N, C-alpha and C positions, 0 to 999 in steps of 0.2 A: 404455314404448317398445313399439310394435307388433312382433309376431313377425316380420313381413315386414322391418321395419327391422333387426332383430337379424340375420336371415339375410343381408340385403344387406350389412351391415357385416362380418359374418364372411366372406362371399365376397370382399370387398375386401381383407381381411387375408391371404387365401390366394392371391390372384391378383396377381403382381407388377406387371403392366401394366394394372391396373384403370382403365378409361377414365373412370369416373364422377367421379373427383376433378376432372379438368379440365373435364368437361362441366357440372359443378355449380359452377364458378367458381374452382377451384383449392383449394389447402390451406386458405387463410384462410376460404373460404366454404362448404366441403364440409359441415362439421358443422351450420352454421346453416341450410343448405338442407334438410338432413334434419329438423332441428328444426321448421322452418317447415312442412314437409310434414306433420308430425304434426298441426298445427293444421288443415290442409286436410282430413285424414282425420277428425278429430274433428268438424269442421263437417259433413262429408258424413254421418257416422254419426248426428249429432244430427238432421239433416233427414230422414233415412230411417227414423228410429224413430217418427215421427209417424204 
């Protein structure tokens, strides 16, 4: 898990009206959206390492 994601999730735990849950599809989709984003970051990292 990227450090940015860890910080993002921690902030969501501290802030009671964290807007990102709704913006990323609600409770059912929130975790999956973050997991999917890891794939985007990994792909970006892979292409920039060449």
